[in-house]
Every structure is written in C-alpha cells, then in structure tokens.
C-alpha positions as CSV (number, residue, x, y, z in Angstrom):
1,X,0.0,0.0,0.0
2,X,1.1,3.5,-0.7
3,X,2.2,5.1,2.6
4,X,3.0,8.5,3.9
5,X,6.7,7.4,3.8
6,X,6.5,7.2,0.0
7,X,5.1,10.7,-0.2
8,X,7.8,12.1,2.1
9,X,10.5,10.3,0.2
10,X,10.5,13.0,-2.6
11,X,13.5,15.2,-2.2
12,X,13.2,19.0,-2.1
13,X,15.1,19.3,-5.4
14,X,12.5,17.2,-7.2
15,X,9.6,18.9,-9.1
16,X,6.5,18.7,-6.9
17,X,3.8,20.0,-9.3
18,X,1.0,17.6,-10.0
19,X,1.9,17.5,-13.7
20,X,5.5,16.5,-12.8
21,X,4.3,13.8,-10.5
22,X,2.0,12.3,-13.2
23,X,4.8,12.3,-15.7
24,X,7.0,10.6,-13.2
25,X,4.6,7.8,-12.6
26,X,3.8,7.3,-16.2
27,X,7.5,7.0,-16.9
28,X,8.0,4.4,-14.2
29,X,4.9,2.4,-15.4
30,X,5.7,2.6,-19.2
31,X,4.0,-0.4,-20.9
32,X,5.8,-2.9,-22.9
33,X,5.5,-3.2,-26.7
34,X,2.0,-4.2,-27.6
35,X,0.8,-6.3,-30.6
36,X,-2.9,-6.0,-30.1
37,X,-4.9,-2.7,-30.3
38,X,-8.6,-2.5,-29.8
39,X,-11.0,0.4,-30.2
40,X,-14.7,0.5,-29.2
41,X,-16.5,3.4,-30.9
42,X,-19.5,4.4,-33.2
43,X,-22.5,3.4,-31.0
44,X,-25.6,2.7,-33.1
45,X,-29.2,2.4,-31.9
46,X,-31.4,-0.6,-33.0
47,X,-35.1,-0.6,-32.5
48,X,-37.1,-3.8,-33.0
49,X,-40.6,-4.9,-32.1
50,X,-39.2,-6.7,-29.1
51,X,-36.4,-4.5,-27.8
52,X,-34.2,-1.4,-28.2
53,X,-30.5,-1.9,-27.9
54,X,-27.1,-0.3,-28.8
55,X,-24.3,-1.9,-30.8
56,X,-20.7,-0.7,-30.8
57,X,-18.1,-1.0,-33.4
58,X,-15.0,-3.0,-32.3
59,X,-11.9,-2.5,-34.4
60,X,-8.9,-4.7,-33.8
61,X,-5.4,-4.3,-35.2
62,X,-2.8,-6.9,-34.5
63,X,0.5,-8.4,-35.7
64,X,0.0,-11.7,-34.0
65,X,0.5,-14.8,-36.1
66,X,-2.6,-16.7,-34.8
67,X,-4.9,-14.1,-36.4
68,X,-5.7,-14.7,-40.1
69,X,-5.8,-10.9,-40.8
70,X,-4.1,-7.8,-39.3
71,X,-7.4,-5.9,-38.9
72,X,-10.9,-6.7,-38.0
73,X,-14.1,-4.7,-37.6
74,X,-17.2,-6.2,-36.0
75,X,-20.3,-4.9,-34.2
76,X,-21.1,-6.0,-30.7
77,X,-23.9,-5.4,-28.2
78,X,-23.7,-5.4,-24.4
79,X,-25.0,-9.0,-24.2
80,X,-21.9,-10.1,-26.3
81,X,-19.6,-8.5,-23.8
82,X,-21.4,-10.3,-21.0
83,X,-20.9,-13.6,-22.8
84,X,-17.2,-12.9,-23.2
85,X,-16.8,-12.2,-19.5
86,X,-18.7,-15.3,-18.5
87,X,-16.5,-17.4,-20.8
88,X,-13.3,-15.9,-19.4
89,X,-14.5,-16.6,-15.8
90,X,-15.4,-20.2,-16.8
91,X,-12.0,-20.8,-18.4
92,X,-9.9,-19.0,-15.8
93,X,-11.8,-19.2,-12.4
94,X,-8.9,-17.8,-10.4
95,X,-7.8,-15.0,-12.7
96,X,-9.1,-11.5,-12.1
97,X,-11.4,-10.7,-15.0
98,X,-11.9,-6.9,-15.6
99,X,-15.4,-5.6,-14.7
100,X,-18.1,-4.6,-17.1
101,X,-20.3,-1.6,-16.5
102,X,-23.6,-2.7,-14.9
103,X,-26.5,-3.4,-17.2
104,X,-28.8,-1.0,-15.3
105,X,-27.5,2.4,-14.4
106,X,-27.8,4.3,-11.1
107,X,-31.2,6.1,-10.8
108,X,-30.9,9.8,-10.9
109,X,-27.5,10.0,-12.6
110,X,-28.3,9.8,-16.3
111,X,-31.1,8.5,-18.4
112,X,-30.8,5.1,-20.2
113,X,-29.9,5.6,-23.9
114,X,-29.0,9.2,-23.4
115,X,-25.9,10.4,-25.2
116,X,-24.1,10.7,-21.8
117,X,-25.0,7.2,-20.8
118,X,-24.0,5.7,-24.2
119,X,-20.6,7.5,-24.1
120,X,-19.9,6.5,-20.5
121,X,-20.7,2.8,-21.4
122,X,-18.6,3.0,-24.6
123,X,-15.6,4.1,-22.6
124,X,-16.1,1.4,-20.1
125,X,-16.4,-1.3,-22.8
126,X,-13.3,0.1,-24.5
127,X,-11.4,-0.2,-21.2
128,X,-12.7,-3.7,-20.5
129,X,-11.4,-5.1,-23.8
130,X,-8.1,-3.3,-23.6
131,X,-7.5,-4.6,-20.0
132,X,-8.1,-8.1,-21.3
133,X,-5.7,-7.4,-24.3
134,X,-3.0,-6.3,-21.8
135,X,-3.4,-9.3,-19.6
136,X,-0.6,-11.9,-20.1
137,X,-3.0,-14.9,-20.0
138,X,-6.5,-13.6,-20.9
139,X,-5.2,-12.0,-24.1
140,X,-4.6,-15.4,-25.7
141,X,-8.0,-16.9,-24.7
142,X,-9.8,-18.4,-27.7
143,X,-13.2,-17.0,-26.9
144,X,-11.6,-13.5,-26.8
145,X,-10.2,-14.0,-30.3
146,X,-13.6,-15.2,-31.5
147,X,-15.3,-12.1,-29.9
148,X,-12.9,-9.8,-31.8
149,X,-13.0,-11.5,-35.2
150,X,-16.3,-13.4,-35.7
151,X,-19.1,-11.9,-37.7
152,X,-22.5,-11.6,-35.9
153,X,-23.9,-14.9,-37.2
154,X,-20.7,-16.7,-36.4
155,X,-20.6,-15.4,-32.9
156,X,-24.3,-16.3,-32.4
157,X,-23.6,-19.8,-33.5
158,X,-20.6,-20.1,-31.2
159,X,-22.5,-18.8,-28.3
160,X,-25.2,-21.5,-28.7
161,X,-22.7,-24.3,-28.2
162,X,-22.1,-23.4,-24.6
163,X,-20.9,-25.9,-22.0
164,X,-22.1,-29.4,-22.2
165,X,-24.8,-30.9,-19.9
166,X,-22.3,-33.0,-17.9
167,X,-20.1,-29.9,-17.4
168,X,-23.0,-27.8,-16.1
169,X,-24.1,-30.6,-13.8
170,X,-20.5,-30.9,-12.5
171,X,-20.4,-27.2,-11.8
172,X,-23.8,-27.3,-10.0
173,X,-22.7,-30.3,-7.9
174,X,-19.5,-28.7,-6.9
175,X,-21.2,-25.4,-6.0
176,X,-23.8,-27.2,-3.8
177,X,-21.1,-29.3,-2.2
178,X,-19.1,-26.2,-1.4
179,X,-22.1,-24.3,0.1
180,X,-22.9,-27.3,2.3
181,X,-19.3,-27.9,3.3
182,X,-18.7,-24.3,4.4
183,X,-15.2,-22.8,4.6
184,X,-12.0,-24.6,3.8
185,X,-10.1,-26.1,6.7
186,X,-6.5,-25.4,5.7
187,X,-6.5,-22.2,3.6
188,X,-3.0,-20.8,3.1
189,X,-2.3,-17.7,5.2
190,X,-1.6,-15.7,2.0
191,X,-5.2,-16.1,0.8
192,X,-6.6,-15.3,4.3
193,X,-4.7,-12.1,4.1
194,X,-6.0,-11.4,0.6
195,X,-9.6,-11.9,1.9
196,X,-9.0,-9.6,4.8
197,X,-7.5,-7.0,2.5
198,X,-10.4,-7.1,0.1
199,X,-13.0,-6.8,2.8
200,X,-11.3,-3.6,4.0
201,X,-10.7,-2.4,0.4
202,X,-14.3,-3.0,-0.5
203,X,-15.5,-1.0,2.5
204,X,-13.2,2.0,1.8
205,X,-13.7,2.1,-2.0
206,X,-17.5,2.0,-1.6
207,X,-17.4,4.9,0.8
208,X,-15.2,6.9,-1.6
209,X,-17.5,6.1,-4.5
210,X,-20.6,7.3,-2.5
211,X,-18.8,10.5,-1.4
212,X,-17.5,11.2,-4.9
213,X,-21.1,10.9,-6.3
214,X,-22.4,13.2,-3.5
215,X,-19.7,15.8,-4.3
216,X,-20.6,15.6,-8.0
217,X,-24.3,16.0,-7.2
218,X,-23.6,19.1,-5.0
219,X,-21.3,20.5,-7.6
220,X,-24.0,20.2,-10.2
221,X,-26.5,21.9,-7.9
222,X,-24.0,24.7,-7.3
223,X,-23.4,25.1,-11.0
224,X,-27.1,25.3,-11.8
225,X,-27.6,28.1,-9.2
226,X,-24.5,29.9,-10.4
227,X,-25.9,30.0,-13.9
228,X,-28.9,31.9,-12.5
229,X,-26.8,34.1,-10.2
230,X,-24.9,36.0,-12.9
231,X,-27.8,37.2,-15.1
232,X,-29.5,38.7,-12.0
233,X,-26.6,41.1,-11.6
234,X,-26.8,42.1,-15.3
235,X,-30.6,42.8,-14.9
236,X,-29.9,44.7,-11.8
237,X,-27.3,46.9,-13.5
238,X,-30.0,48.2,-15.9
239,X,-31.7,50.0,-12.9
240,X,-28.6,51.1,-11.0
241,X,-26.8,53.6,-13.2
242,X,-24.2,54.6,-10.6
243,X,-23.0,51.0,-10.0
244,X,-23.9,49.5,-13.4
245,X,-20.3,48.9,-14.4
246,X,-19.5,47.2,-11.1
247,X,-22.6,45.0,-11.3
248,X,-21.7,44.0,-14.9
249,X,-18.2,43.2,-13.7
250,X,-19.6,40.9,-11.0
251,X,-21.8,39.2,-13.6
252,X,-18.8,38.7,-15.8
253,X,-16.8,37.1,-13.0
254,X,-19.6,34.8,-12.1
255,X,-19.9,33.7,-15.7
256,X,-16.2,32.9,-15.8
257,X,-16.4,30.9,-12.5
258,X,-19.5,29.1,-13.9
259,X,-17.5,27.9,-16.9
260,X,-14.6,26.9,-14.7
261,X,-17.1,24.9,-12.5
262,X,-18.5,23.2,-15.6
263,X,-15.0,22.2,-16.6
264,X,-14.2,20.9,-13.1
265,X,-17.4,18.8,-13.2
266,X,-16.4,17.3,-16.5
267,X,-13.1,16.3,-14.9
268,X,-14.9,14.6,-12.0
269,X,-17.3,12.7,-14.3
270,X,-14.7,11.6,-16.8
271,X,-11.8,10.8,-14.5
272,X,-12.7,10.3,-10.8
273,X,-16.2,8.7,-10.9
274,X,-15.5,6.0,-13.5
275,X,-12.2,4.9,-11.8
276,X,-13.7,4.7,-8.3
277,X,-16.7,2.8,-9.5
278,X,-14.6,0.4,-11.6
279,X,-12.7,-0.6,-8.5
280,X,-16.0,-1.0,-6.6
281,X,-16.8,-3.6,-9.2
282,X,-13.3,-5.0,-9.0
283,X,-13.7,-5.5,-5.2
284,X,-16.8,-7.7,-6.0
285,X,-14.9,-9.6,-8.6
286,X,-11.9,-10.3,-6.3
287,X,-14.2,-11.6,-3.6
288,X,-15.7,-14.0,-6.2
289,X,-12.3,-15.1,-7.3
290,X,-11.2,-15.9,-3.7
291,X,-14.4,-17.9,-3.2
292,X,-13.8,-19.9,-6.4
293,X,-10.2,-20.7,-5.2
294,X,-11.7,-21.9,-1.8
295,X,-14.1,-24.1,-3.7
296,X,-11.3,-25.8,-5.6
297,X,-9.4,-26.4,-2.4
298,X,-12.6,-27.5,-0.7
299,X,-13.1,-30.1,-3.4
300,X,-9.7,-31.5,-2.7
301,X,-10.3,-31.6,1.0
302,X,-13.6,-33.4,0.4
303,X,-11.8,-36.1,-1.6
304,X,-9.1,-36.5,1.1
305,X,-11.7,-36.9,3.8
306,X,-13.5,-39.5,1.6
307,X,-10.3,-41.4,1.1
308,X,-9.6,-41.5,4.8
309,X,-13.1,-43.0,5.4
310,X,-13.1,-45.4,2.5
311,X,-11.1,-48.6,2.5
312,X,-11.9,-49.7,-1.1
313,X,-11.0,-48.0,-4.4
314,X,-8.0,-46.3,-2.8
315,X,-6.1,-46.2,-6.1
316,X,-9.0,-44.4,-7.9
317,X,-9.2,-41.9,-5.1
318,X,-5.5,-41.3,-5.0
319,X,-5.4,-40.5,-8.7
320,X,-8.3,-38.0,-8.3
321,X,-6.6,-36.4,-5.3
322,X,-3.4,-36.1,-7.3
323,X,-5.3,-34.3,-10.1
324,X,-7.0,-32.0,-7.6
325,X,-3.7,-31.2,-5.9
326,X,-2.4,-30.0,-9.3
327,X,-5.6,-28.1,-9.9
328,X,-5.3,-26.3,-6.5
329,X,-1.6,-25.5,-7.1
330,X,-2.4,-24.0,-10.5
331,X,-5.3,-22.0,-9.1
332,X,-3.1,-20.7,-6.3
333,X,-0.2,-19.7,-8.6
334,X,-2.6,-18.0,-11.1
335,X,-4.2,-16.0,-8.3
336,X,-0.9,-15.0,-6.7
337,X,0.5,-13.7,-10.0
338,X,-2.7,-11.9,-10.9
339,X,-3.1,-10.5,-7.4
340,X,0.3,-8.7,-7.5
341,X,-0.4,-7.5,-11.0
342,X,-3.9,-6.2,-10.0
343,X,-2.5,-4.4,-6.9
344,X,0.2,-2.7,-8.9
345,X,-2.3,-1.5,-11.5
346,X,-4.8,-0.4,-8.8
347,X,-2.2,1.7,-7.0
348,X,-1.0,3.3,-10.3
349,X,-4.6,4.1,-11.2
350,X,-5.4,5.6,-7.8
351,X,-2.2,7.7,-7.8
352,X,-2.9,9.0,-11.3
353,X,-6.6,9.6,-10.6
354,X,-6.2,11.5,-7.3
355,X,-3.2,13.5,-8.7
356,X,-5.4,14.5,-11.7
357,X,-8.2,15.6,-9.3
358,X,-5.7,17.6,-7.2
359,X,-4.3,19.3,-10.4
360,X,-7.8,20.1,-11.7
361,X,-8.8,21.6,-8.3
362,X,-5.7,23.7,-8.3
363,X,-6.5,25.0,-11.8
364,X,-10.1,25.7,-10.8
365,X,-9.3,27.7,-7.7
366,X,-6.4,29.6,-9.4
367,X,-8.7,30.5,-12.3
368,X,-11.5,31.7,-10.0
369,X,-9.1,33.6,-7.7
370,X,-7.5,35.3,-10.7
371,X,-10.9,36.3,-12.0
372,X,-12.0,38.0,-8.8
373,X,-8.6,39.5,-8.1
374,X,-8.7,41.2,-11.6
375,X,-12.1,42.5,-10.8
376,X,-11.0,43.9,-7.4
377,X,-8.0,45.6,-9.0
378,X,-10.1,47.3,-11.6
379,X,-12.5,48.6,-8.9
380,X,-9.6,49.9,-6.8
381,X,-8.3,51.8,-9.8
382,X,-11.7,53.3,-10.5
383,X,-12.1,54.3,-6.9
384,X,-8.7,56.1,-6.9
385,X,-9.7,58.0,-10.1
386,X,-12.9,59.1,-8.5
387,X,-11.2,60.3,-5.3
388,X,-8.6,62.3,-7.3
389,X,-11.3,64.0,-9.3
390,X,-13.2,65.0,-6.1
391,X,-10.0,66.5,-4.5
392,X,-9.4,68.8,-7.5
393,X,-10.7,72.4,-7.0
C-alpha cells in the first residue's frame, strides 16, 4: 500500500507540481511493446418490435500470427460483452477478469440511452477489452479471439454451443457441495490475508464512491444556481446607473467561474467517478475469485476426507486427489500472480486519478481567484480616479 513514507521520500530538489508527478509515474509504469490494439466506438441504436439496444463497433489491429488478418471490424452489443466475461470466468476461475459496467444504471445519474449514458458505457467497454488485451493470459483466450474476429452470425452460432450438460451438472454439484461444506479447513495464510485486505478495500472504496457521487451532485446543484446568479446582476445593472459597471463586472466574474465549474465537473465525471466505480466492481470480482479458489481447495479436502473414510477404491481416489492437488496448485499460482499485477495496476490508477483531481482543483481555484482579483484591482483603480477628481478644486 502507498504510505506517507512514500510521499515524504520526494527530495526538495524534485519537481512537486501535479503534472510532474503524473509524468514521473507514467515514466515508471511505461507499458511494454504491444501487438494487439482494440478500439470501441461508433455506437448505433437498433429498434425492433421486441427491444431497443445499442451496438458498438469493435476495431482490432494486430500483428500476432494466430490471427488470419491484421485488422478486424465487428459490431457487438452489451450481451456479447457479458458472454465474453462469463467465458473468461469459466476458463480462468482464479484470474481477475476486468469488470463490465452494470446493465442497469444508477437512478438519478443519467437516463438510459441518453448520449451521456452511451458515451460512458462505450468508454467502459473500451477499457474492458483493452484490459483483457494487456493481460498476459487472458489476451490469448480463444473466446476472446472469436469475440474480436467473428461476424455476428458466427458469434451467435458459437454462443449457442455453450458448456455441455455434464459440465453444467458438475459445476452445480461442486457449487452445492461447497455451500454445504462451508469454509475450507487449511486455507494458506496468503489467501486469508488477501480476503481480509479485500474486505477492508471493498468497504473503503464503496465509501469513496458514494462521497464522490455526492460531491458531484452538490457541484451540479451549485453550477445550476451559479448559472442563474450571474444574469441577475446584469438585470440589476439596468436599474442602477451609478454602480452599473460594477454589477456587470460581478456578472462577468460569475460567468467565468461558472465555466470553470463546468470544466471541473467534467473532470470529475470523466476521470474520478469511473475509476472509483470500476474498483467498486473489482472488489466484488476479487471476492468472487477468492471464493472460487476456496471451492477448488474444498473439493480437494472433500476427496481427502472421503479417502480416509473409505477402505476400497483407494487407487482411484489417490489418482483423483493427485489431479485435484495439481488443480489447487495451478489455481493458487494463477491468483498469486494476478493479485500482484492487480494491486500494482490499482495503486497506479489511484495515484494518477487523485493526482489529476488535485491538479484540476488547483487550476479551478487559481482561475476563480485570478478572475476575482482582476475585478477587485479594476474597482480599486476606478475608486482612486474618483477620489482624485473629487479632490481637485
């Protein structure tokens, strides 16, 4: 975790402006050379007799040999993204799959199918695919490749295949057995610490998310009142000849502060709110991943207990236990590696996000302060001129 010691480690000779800090972090976290580039854009509405939905264009450019072409263009709807996420979770139960935006939006924020909602979702879907593309394992998943390259009818045919009946039954049996069995007996300390960390992280990030939405709501209310506040001074100036210029000056200052406030709100809605909410969703995903890891270990423990109580078919049980031990080890190693990667990305995202917010706040208050200081300076000059004219004989 980032501590105060990290912050205090900056020497006095280093640049301390927010921009310099952002550049420093970006330099340290410079990504490696990429061979897969994905863009989600061009949202398009579709209205049928049954439903209304949006599709997005997904453009992929790659130099990988396993792709038949270097560029693909397909259209995907939200349900297709949900399918991809479920397939990734099915194939990699203990890897951290990036979150998708919720199907239903928060009431009171934006209207469904409004331009703002569609753009917010487009950005989230774009980030979802690019996080998968940057993942060292998920990026080579076959269903991910099909999602990026298959035409609509091909994808529809592939989606209908789904898991077999026996596979679904096996998953159901394991889930039921896990719920009956309860917690695992010998969970490694590392995963207990992960679970404790995520419980605390989930609590804190949810609080931050709620506060950030409240701040944005209050900022919007302030902005709406500010828009009405300026014109009142302009109307007032029409009936007050002696102070008309001063009132118009106040109106002008309020108008400039109003524009600065609108810009600040855009920064909150585009940078702070999406990142915080993304990690709210990540916290839910991580808790699910830890539960799936426990289920795999629980399955092993169940077989070990059965072997201890069963005198016959020991060879068969021993073979199954060996396979389950390998499965648990693979699950543990996958989660360990993904955990470290996720924490590093999370800390980098949080540093960059809060540094951007701090920089935007500085610009906002500096702009508003300069506006009002300029107005006060002009009033002081006018006041001195009037005093000099009154002192003359």
